[in-house]
C-alpha positions as CSV (number, residue, x, y, z in Angstrom):
1,M,37.0,20.5,8.4
2,V,36.1,17.9,5.7
3,Q,36.5,19.0,2.1
4,I,34.3,17.3,-0.5
5,L,34.5,17.6,-4.2
6,H,31.1,16.9,-5.8
7,I,31.0,15.8,-9.4
8,C,27.5,16.3,-11.0
9,M,25.6,16.6,-14.2
10,D,23.5,19.7,-14.9
11,E,20.3,18.2,-13.4
12,K,17.3,19.7,-11.7
13,F,17.8,18.5,-8.2
14,I,21.5,19.3,-7.8
15,D,20.5,22.7,-6.3
16,D,18.8,20.8,-3.4
17,A,22.1,19.0,-2.7
18,I,24.0,22.3,-2.8
19,A,21.6,23.8,-0.3
20,M,21.8,20.9,2.0
21,F,25.6,20.7,2.1
22,E,25.8,24.5,2.6
23,E,24.0,24.0,6.0
24,L,26.5,21.5,7.3
25,K,29.1,22.7,9.8
26,N,32.8,21.9,9.3
27,V,32.1,20.6,5.8
28,R,33.4,22.5,2.7
29,S,31.8,21.5,-0.6
30,I,32.9,22.3,-4.1
31,F,30.4,21.4,-6.9
32,L,31.8,20.6,-10.3
33,I,29.1,20.4,-13.0
34,L,29.7,18.7,-16.4
35,S,28.8,20.8,-19.4
36,T,29.8,21.2,-23.0
37,P,32.8,23.4,-23.8
38,N,32.4,27.2,-23.7
39,V,29.0,27.0,-21.9
40,K,28.8,29.6,-19.2
41,K,25.2,29.2,-18.2
42,L,23.7,25.9,-17.0
43,T,20.2,24.8,-17.9
44,Y,18.9,23.3,-14.6
45,V,21.4,24.2,-11.9
46,K,20.7,27.7,-10.7
47,S,23.2,28.0,-7.9
48,S,26.2,30.2,-8.5
49,N,28.3,28.1,-6.1
50,V,29.5,25.8,-8.9
51,V,32.4,25.2,-11.2
52,I,31.7,24.1,-14.7
53,F,34.0,21.6,-16.3
54,S,34.1,19.9,-19.8
55,S,37.5,18.2,-19.8
56,F,38.0,14.9,-17.9
57,E,41.7,15.7,-17.6
58,E,40.8,18.9,-15.9
59,L,38.4,17.0,-13.6
60,L,41.1,14.5,-12.5
61,S,43.6,17.3,-11.8
62,I,41.1,19.0,-9.5
63,A,39.8,15.7,-7.9
64,N,43.2,14.4,-7.1
65,Q,44.4,17.4,-5.2
66,N,45.6,16.6,-1.6
67,K,43.1,19.0,-0.1
68,N,40.1,16.9,-1.1
69,D,39.2,14.5,1.7
70,L,36.3,12.9,-0.4
71,V,35.0,12.9,-3.9
72,M,31.2,12.5,-4.2
73,I,29.9,11.3,-7.5
74,H,26.3,12.2,-8.1
75,S,25.4,9.1,-10.1
76,L,27.9,7.1,-12.1
77,F,27.7,9.1,-15.3
78,L,31.5,9.5,-15.9
79,P,33.4,7.1,-18.1
80,Y,34.4,4.2,-15.9
81,H,38.2,4.6,-16.6
82,I,38.0,8.2,-15.3
83,V,36.4,7.1,-12.1
84,L,39.0,4.5,-11.5
85,K,41.7,7.2,-11.7
86,I,40.1,9.2,-8.8
87,K,42.4,9.0,-5.8
88,P,40.5,10.3,-2.7
89,P,37.8,8.0,-1.2
90,I,34.6,8.1,-3.2
91,I,31.0,8.6,-2.1
92,W,28.7,7.2,-4.8
93,S,25.2,8.7,-4.7
94,T,23.2,6.2,-6.7
95,W,20.3,7.3,-8.8
96,G,18.9,4.1,-10.1
97,Y,20.0,3.8,-13.8
98,D,23.6,3.4,-12.6
99,I,22.9,0.4,-10.5
100,Y,20.0,-1.3,-12.3
101,S,20.1,-2.9,-15.8
102,D,17.7,-4.9,-17.9
103,I,18.4,-8.7,-18.3
104,A,19.0,-8.1,-22.0
105,A,21.5,-5.3,-21.5
106,P,25.1,-6.3,-22.3
107,L,26.4,-4.6,-19.2
108,K,25.2,-6.3,-16.0
109,K,25.0,-3.8,-13.1
110,I,24.4,-4.5,-9.4
111,F,20.8,-5.3,-10.1
112,S,20.0,-7.1,-13.3
113,M,16.3,-7.7,-13.9
114,S,13.5,-7.6,-16.4
115,L,12.7,-3.8,-16.6
116,Y,10.2,-3.9,-19.4
117,K,6.7,-5.2,-19.7
118,P,5.8,-7.0,-23.0
119,K,4.4,-4.1,-25.1
120,T,7.2,-1.8,-24.2
121,R,9.9,-4.4,-24.8
122,A,8.3,-5.1,-28.2
123,L,8.3,-1.4,-29.0
124,L,12.0,-1.1,-28.1
125,E,13.0,-4.2,-30.2
126,K,11.2,-2.6,-33.1
127,K,13.0,0.7,-32.5
128,D,16.4,-1.1,-32.3
129,E,15.7,-3.1,-35.5
130,N,15.1,0.1,-37.4
131,K,18.3,1.7,-36.2
132,S,20.8,-0.8,-37.7
133,S,20.7,-3.6,-40.1
134,R,21.4,-7.2,-39.1
135,L,24.5,-7.3,-41.2
136,I,26.0,-4.4,-39.3
137,K,25.1,-6.0,-36.0
138,K,26.8,-9.3,-37.1
139,F,30.1,-7.6,-38.0
140,S,30.3,-5.5,-34.9
141,S,29.2,-8.2,-32.4
142,I,32.7,-9.5,-31.6
143,K,34.1,-6.0,-31.1
144,D,31.1,-5.1,-29.0
145,K,31.5,-8.2,-26.8
146,I,35.2,-7.4,-26.1
147,H,34.3,-3.8,-25.3
148,N,31.4,-4.8,-23.0
149,L,33.6,-7.3,-21.2
150,K,36.1,-4.6,-20.4
151,E,33.4,-2.2,-19.3
152,Q,31.9,-4.9,-17.1
153,Q,35.2,-5.4,-15.4
154,K,35.7,-1.7,-14.8
155,Y,32.1,-1.4,-13.4
156,R,32.8,-4.1,-10.8
157,Q,36.1,-2.5,-9.9
158,I,34.3,0.8,-9.2
159,V,31.8,-0.9,-7.0
160,K,34.6,-2.5,-5.0
161,K,36.7,0.7,-5.0
162,T,33.9,2.9,-3.6
163,S,34.1,3.6,0.1
164,F,30.6,5.0,0.7
165,F,27.3,4.6,-1.0
166,S,24.2,6.7,-0.7
167,T,21.2,4.7,-1.9
168,V,17.5,5.6,-2.1
169,I,16.1,2.5,-0.4
170,P,17.9,0.2,2.2
171,Y,17.6,-2.9,0.1
172,E,20.0,-1.4,-2.4
173,F,22.8,-0.9,0.1
174,E,22.3,-4.4,1.5
175,E,22.9,-5.9,-2.0
176,I,25.9,-3.6,-2.6
177,K,27.5,-4.9,0.7
178,Q,27.4,-8.4,-0.9
179,I,29.8,-7.2,-3.5
180,N,31.8,-4.7,-1.4
181,P,31.7,-5.8,2.3
182,K,34.0,-2.8,3.2
183,A,31.5,-0.2,1.9
184,S,29.8,2.1,4.4
185,Y,26.4,3.9,4.1
186,C,26.2,7.6,3.6
187,P,22.8,9.0,4.8
188,F,22.3,11.5,2.0
189,H,19.2,12.0,0.0
190,Y,18.1,14.7,-2.5
191,F,15.6,16.7,-0.5
192,S,13.2,19.2,-1.8
193,E,11.1,19.3,1.3
194,P,7.7,18.1,-0.2
195,V,6.0,19.0,3.1
196,R,6.5,22.7,2.3
197,S,4.9,22.3,-1.1
198,L,1.7,21.0,0.5
199,K,0.9,24.4,2.0
200,T,-0.4,25.6,-1.3
201,S,-1.5,22.4,-3.0
202,A,-2.9,19.9,-0.6
203,N,-6.4,21.3,-0.5
204,K,-6.9,21.8,-4.3
205,P,-9.7,19.7,-5.8
206,F,-8.8,16.7,-7.9
207,T,-10.1,15.8,-11.3
208,T,-10.9,12.1,-10.8
209,N,-10.3,11.1,-14.5
210,R,-6.9,12.8,-14.8
211,I,-3.8,10.7,-14.4
212,L,-0.1,11.3,-13.9
213,L,1.8,8.6,-15.7
214,G,5.5,8.1,-15.0
215,N,8.2,10.7,-14.6
216,S,10.5,10.7,-17.6
217,N,11.5,10.1,-21.1
218,D,12.6,6.5,-20.3
219,P,11.0,3.3,-21.5
220,T,11.5,1.8,-18.0
221,N,8.3,3.8,-17.2
222,N,6.5,1.1,-19.3
223,H,4.2,3.8,-20.7
224,Y,2.9,1.8,-23.6
225,D,1.7,-1.2,-21.5
226,I,-0.1,1.1,-19.1
227,L,-1.7,3.2,-21.8
228,E,-3.1,0.1,-23.4
229,K,-4.6,-1.0,-20.2
230,L,-6.1,2.4,-19.5
231,N,-7.6,2.5,-23.0
232,S,-9.1,-0.9,-22.6
233,L,-11.3,0.4,-19.7
234,N,-13.5,2.2,-22.3
235,K,-13.6,5.3,-20.2
236,P,-12.6,8.8,-21.2
237,L,-9.4,9.6,-19.3
238,E,-6.8,12.4,-19.4
239,V,-3.2,11.2,-19.1
240,I,-0.3,13.6,-18.4
241,I,3.1,12.1,-19.2
242,P,6.2,14.0,-18.1
243,F,8.8,13.6,-20.9
244,S,11.3,16.3,-20.3
245,Y,13.5,14.5,-17.9
246,P,15.7,14.2,-19.7
247,F,14.4,14.8,-23.3
248,N,17.3,13.0,-25.0
249,D,15.7,10.1,-26.8
250,R,13.6,11.6,-29.6
251,D,13.3,8.2,-31.2
252,Y,11.4,6.8,-28.2
253,Y,9.3,9.9,-28.0
254,N,8.4,9.6,-31.7
255,H,7.6,6.0,-31.5
256,L,5.4,6.5,-28.4
257,T,3.6,9.5,-30.0
258,K,2.8,7.4,-33.0
259,E,1.4,4.6,-31.0
260,T,-0.7,6.8,-28.7
261,K,-2.9,7.8,-31.7
262,N,-4.4,4.3,-31.4
263,F,-5.8,5.0,-27.9
264,K,-9.1,6.5,-28.7
265,N,-10.4,6.7,-25.2
266,L,-7.4,8.7,-23.9
267,S,-6.6,12.3,-24.1
268,I,-2.8,12.2,-23.8
269,T,-0.4,15.1,-23.0
270,L,3.3,14.5,-23.4
271,L,5.3,17.2,-21.5
272,K,8.5,17.3,-23.5
273,D,9.4,20.9,-22.5
274,F,11.0,21.4,-19.1
275,I,8.9,23.5,-16.7
276,E,9.9,24.8,-13.2
277,R,9.1,22.7,-10.2
278,D,6.3,24.9,-8.8
279,Q,4.6,25.0,-12.2
280,Y,5.0,21.3,-12.6
281,F,3.4,20.6,-9.2
282,Q,0.5,22.8,-10.0
283,L,-0.1,20.8,-13.2
284,I,-0.2,17.5,-11.5
285,D,-2.0,18.7,-8.4
286,S,-5.3,18.2,-10.3
287,C,-4.6,14.5,-10.9
288,S,-6.4,12.1,-8.5
289,T,-4.3,9.1,-9.7
290,A,-0.5,8.6,-10.2
291,I,0.7,5.5,-12.0
292,F,4.4,4.4,-11.9
293,G,5.3,1.5,-14.2
294,H,8.9,1.2,-13.1
295,I,10.2,-2.1,-11.9
296,R,13.4,-0.6,-10.6
297,Q,13.9,2.2,-8.1
298,Q,13.0,5.4,-10.0
299,A,10.8,8.6,-9.8
300,V,10.9,8.8,-6.0
301,G,10.4,12.6,-5.9
302,N,7.2,12.2,-8.0
303,I,6.0,9.3,-5.9
304,I,6.6,11.0,-2.6
305,Y,4.8,14.1,-3.8
306,S,1.9,12.0,-5.0
307,L,1.6,10.2,-1.7
308,M,1.8,13.5,0.2
309,T,-0.9,15.1,-1.8
310,G,-3.5,12.3,-1.4
311,K,-3.4,10.6,-4.8
312,K,-4.1,7.0,-5.5
313,V,-0.6,5.6,-6.3
314,F,-0.3,2.5,-8.5
315,F,2.7,0.2,-9.1
316,Y,3.3,-3.1,-10.8
317,E,3.3,-5.9,-8.2
318,D,6.9,-7.0,-9.1
319,S,8.2,-3.4,-8.6
320,I,10.9,-2.9,-6.0
321,L,9.2,0.3,-5.0
322,F,5.9,-1.4,-4.5
323,R,7.4,-3.8,-2.0
324,H,9.4,-1.0,-0.3
325,Y,6.5,1.4,0.2
326,Q,4.1,-1.4,1.1
327,N,6.4,-2.6,3.8
328,M,6.5,1.0,5.2
329,G,2.7,0.9,5.6
330,Y,1.5,3.2,2.8
331,T,-1.8,2.5,1.1
332,L,-1.0,1.6,-2.4
333,F,-2.6,0.0,-5.5
334,S,-1.8,-2.7,-8.0
335,I,-1.7,-2.0,-11.7
336,E,-2.6,-5.7,-12.3
337,N,-5.5,-6.0,-9.9
338,D,-6.8,-2.6,-8.9
339,L,-6.6,-0.5,-12.1
340,N,-10.2,-0.6,-13.4
341,D,-13.0,1.8,-14.2
342,E,-14.0,2.0,-10.5
343,T,-10.6,3.5,-9.8
344,F,-11.7,6.9,-11.1
345,E,-15.1,7.0,-9.4
346,T,-13.8,8.1,-6.0
347,E,-10.8,9.7,-4.5
348,L,-8.6,8.0,-1.9
349,P,-10.5,8.1,1.4
350,P,-9.4,11.1,3.7
351,E,-8.2,8.7,6.4
352,E,-5.9,6.9,3.9
353,Q,-4.7,10.2,2.6
354,E,-3.7,11.4,6.1
355,K,-2.0,8.1,6.8
356,N,0.1,8.3,3.7
357,K,0.9,11.9,4.5
358,R,1.9,11.1,8.1
359,I,4.3,8.2,7.0
360,C,5.7,10.5,4.3
361,S,6.4,13.3,6.7
362,E,8.2,11.0,9.1
363,E,10.3,9.5,6.4
364,W,11.2,12.8,4.7
365,N,12.0,14.9,7.7
366,Y,14.4,17.5,6.5
367,S,15.8,18.4,10.0
368,Q,16.3,14.8,10.9
369,Q,18.1,13.9,7.6
370,L,20.3,17.0,8.0
371,K,21.2,15.9,11.5
372,E,22.1,12.4,10.3
373,L,24.3,13.7,7.5
374,Q,26.1,16.1,9.9
375,L,26.8,13.3,12.3
376,F,28.1,11.1,9.5
377,F,30.7,13.7,8.5
378,H,31.5,14.6,12.1
379,N,32.3,10.9,12.8
380,L,34.3,10.6,9.6
381,E,36.4,13.6,10.4
382,H,37.3,12.4,13.9
383,S,37.9,8.8,12.8
384,N,40.6,10.1,10.5
385,K,42.5,12.1,13.2
């Protein structure tokens, strides 16, 4: 029997992880969910098979008990000095934000790259300039540099300390191995079985001028650059922008809302209130086009659902996801070269829809992924005997 302590945030796909781990044989999982003190009911996690914690000292006392064979961290959201105090071997389930950073960010993560297109970067710089004066920045810069250097060192220590990594795309794990050659791969993915969702949604008619844009309240979606390009097409378009995941940056929301008033050709809906998965899928099922402006790995659940349901899916050509899905054989489109007024005249041809669906079904086969995860823990248990 392998006992795993899972450390998670209150996020919408943790229930999928709980359900998957409950199906594994000879694996006992305990899920700890971070919440604020005295909160008895979580917002997103619905499972009752969880323990809520709010104290990091409490977390460490539970994590370092001898009965735990492994600690699985569902994204690196904990303070780095707390992670470094965890004694059992760690499985780090990477989400994207915890391994990618913008080239201008003071903390360089495993992948440091330019995450923002010009208009979005300018919007962020304007937002930051309004937040604090140059004088304050000047006096705090030395202190910040020392703090950032210490955090950088801790981050690298965590990468080297972690025994197992679960990554979304293979390329990510290959790069991690360059830093930590001793690391092993854990074949875990958050799995909501998009194939099942298709039974009620695949045959619904599209609205060809309705667009799903991005997946979250995060400027890495590059919303502003894409909206400007869509507006320049001089075509009436409906744009649905999910903004509730997570809705924790009201400044960005306010700035974007203010700017969207300039896009006269677009009818824009910002979804800032969380809605349940089935209702959310019903809303985007009528879109014929999905545009993802991320340069890093992000929004995979939305991307897979869009591919499975026959939408035209657009990426920037320098996106890691564009290269990944293109190499897998999907029919994809380029924001730079394919996004024009003709995009919305026709749907993706049926044969291309079926091809994307077939590749998707093969890649996201729940039974196969469960089998691989079961084998991983079986081999791990017997290798430790």
